[in-house]
C-alpha positions as CSV (number, residue, x, y, z in Angstrom):
1,M,122.5,-99.6,102.7
2,K,121.6,-96.4,104.6
3,I,118.2,-96.5,106.5
4,V,116.3,-93.2,105.1
5,A,113.1,-93.9,107.0
6,E,112.0,-96.2,110.0
7,N,108.6,-96.7,111.3
8,R,109.3,-97.0,115.0
9,R,105.7,-97.0,116.2
10,A,105.1,-100.3,114.2
11,R,107.7,-102.0,116.4
12,F,106.0,-100.7,119.5
13,D,102.6,-101.6,118.2
14,Y,103.5,-105.1,116.7
15,E,105.4,-108.0,117.8
16,I,107.2,-108.6,114.5
17,L,107.5,-112.3,113.7
18,D,109.0,-112.2,110.2
19,T,110.6,-109.5,107.8
20,V,111.2,-109.5,104.1
21,E,112.8,-107.0,102.0
22,A,111.0,-105.7,98.9
23,G,111.7,-103.3,96.1
24,I,109.3,-100.5,95.4
25,M,108.1,-98.9,92.1
26,L,108.9,-95.0,92.2
27,T,109.3,-92.3,89.7
28,G,112.5,-90.7,89.1
29,Q,111.9,-87.7,91.5
30,E,110.5,-89.9,94.1
31,V,113.9,-91.8,94.2
32,K,115.8,-88.7,94.7
33,S,113.7,-87.5,97.4
34,C,113.8,-90.9,99.2
35,R,117.5,-90.7,99.0
36,T,117.4,-87.3,100.7
37,G,115.3,-88.6,103.3
38,N,111.8,-87.2,102.6
39,I,109.8,-89.9,103.1
40,S,107.5,-90.8,106.1
41,L,106.1,-94.3,107.0
42,A,104.0,-93.0,109.8
43,G,100.4,-94.6,109.4
44,S,101.5,-96.5,106.4
45,Y,100.4,-100.2,105.7
46,I,100.6,-103.0,103.1
47,S,97.6,-104.4,101.4
48,F,97.2,-106.7,98.4
49,L,95.3,-105.9,95.5
50,G,94.9,-109.0,93.0
51,G,97.7,-110.9,95.0
52,R,100.1,-108.2,94.6
53,P,101.5,-105.9,97.5
54,V,100.8,-102.4,97.7
55,L,102.3,-99.6,100.2
56,K,99.6,-97.4,101.1
57,K,99.7,-94.0,102.8
58,A,103.3,-93.5,102.7
59,S,104.3,-90.0,102.1
60,I,107.2,-89.1,99.7
61,A,107.7,-85.3,99.4
62,P,108.2,-83.8,96.1
63,Y,111.8,-83.4,95.2
64,K,112.8,-79.7,95.8
65,F,115.2,-79.3,93.2
66,A,113.0,-80.3,90.3
67,L,110.2,-78.7,88.6
68,P,106.9,-79.1,90.6
69,L,104.4,-81.6,89.2
70,P,101.0,-80.4,88.5
71,D,99.0,-83.5,90.0
72,Y,101.3,-85.0,92.3
73,D,99.8,-86.9,95.4
74,P,102.6,-87.7,98.0
75,T,100.6,-90.5,99.3
76,H,99.6,-92.5,96.3
77,D,99.6,-96.2,96.3
78,R,103.0,-97.8,95.3
79,P,103.4,-101.4,94.1
80,L,106.1,-103.4,95.8
81,L,108.2,-105.9,94.1
82,L,108.4,-109.3,95.4
83,K,108.6,-112.9,94.1
84,K,105.5,-114.7,93.7
85,S,106.3,-117.3,96.4
86,E,107.1,-114.4,98.9
87,A,104.0,-112.4,97.9
88,R,101.7,-115.4,98.6
89,K,103.6,-116.2,101.9
90,I,103.0,-112.9,103.2
91,E,99.5,-112.6,102.0
92,A,98.6,-115.9,103.6
93,A,100.0,-114.8,107.0
94,S,98.3,-111.4,106.8
95,E,94.9,-113.3,106.3
96,E,95.5,-115.1,109.8
97,K,93.5,-113.6,112.6
98,G,95.4,-110.8,114.5
99,M,98.2,-110.6,111.9
100,S,99.3,-107.5,110.1
101,V,101.9,-106.4,107.4
102,V,103.4,-103.2,108.0
103,P,106.4,-101.3,106.6
104,L,109.4,-101.0,109.1
105,E,112.1,-99.2,107.1
106,V,113.3,-97.8,104.0
107,R,116.7,-98.4,102.9
108,A,118.7,-96.7,100.0
109,G,121.5,-98.1,98.2
110,K,121.6,-98.7,94.5
111,F,118.0,-99.5,94.8
112,I,115.1,-98.2,97.2
113,K,114.2,-101.2,99.5
114,V,111.4,-101.5,101.9
115,V,111.4,-103.8,105.0
116,I,108.1,-105.4,105.6
117,G,107.3,-106.9,109.0
118,V,104.6,-109.5,109.6
119,G,103.4,-109.1,113.0
120,R,100.9,-109.7,115.7
121,G,99.3,-106.7,117.4
122,R,100.2,-106.1,121.1
123,K,97.7,-105.7,123.6
124,R,97.6,-102.4,125.8
125,I,99.1,-104.5,129.0
126,D,102.0,-105.7,126.8
127,K,102.9,-102.3,125.7
128,R,102.7,-101.0,129.3
129,Q,104.9,-103.9,130.3
130,R,107.5,-103.0,127.6
131,I,107.7,-99.3,128.8
132,K,108.2,-100.6,132.4
133,E,111.0,-103.0,131.4
134,R,112.5,-100.2,129.4
135,E,112.3,-97.7,132.2
136,T,113.9,-99.9,134.8
137,G,116.6,-100.8,132.4
138,R,117.3,-97.1,131.8
139,K,117.5,-96.4,135.5
140,L,119.8,-99.4,136.1
141,R,122.2,-98.0,133.5
142,E,122.1,-94.7,135.0
143,G,123.0,-96.2,138.6
144,R,119.8,-94.9,140.2
145,E,117.7,-97.1,142.5
146,I,114.3,-98.5,141.4
């Protein structure tokens, strides 16, 4: 499956403990738009309404080769398709203190799938430490002195 969108900021802001792949309910034009890569996960998150997971604030641009839809909202809520047991497990994990459920990437193959990550938010000092490790690794690969 081809990765059409990635939420890189989520991997930086959260320590991902578990991932699950879920289907997503889209219209035909949204599917075509996703396959061309016109989707953004920046600022999006997963919430639960009546025990069902919903993707919120993910932006899918209208498909440019189709007629414009008169009342299309690119950031409307999109239900996710999971087994009940998986949905319950993720919802229970999200209710723990400090845990969040965020979309990590969107994959397109025969179906459009969303990879969901359950993670714990990182503290500012952890982020700084991670940046420092990345910079020192980069300098070592380039052969420069630290």
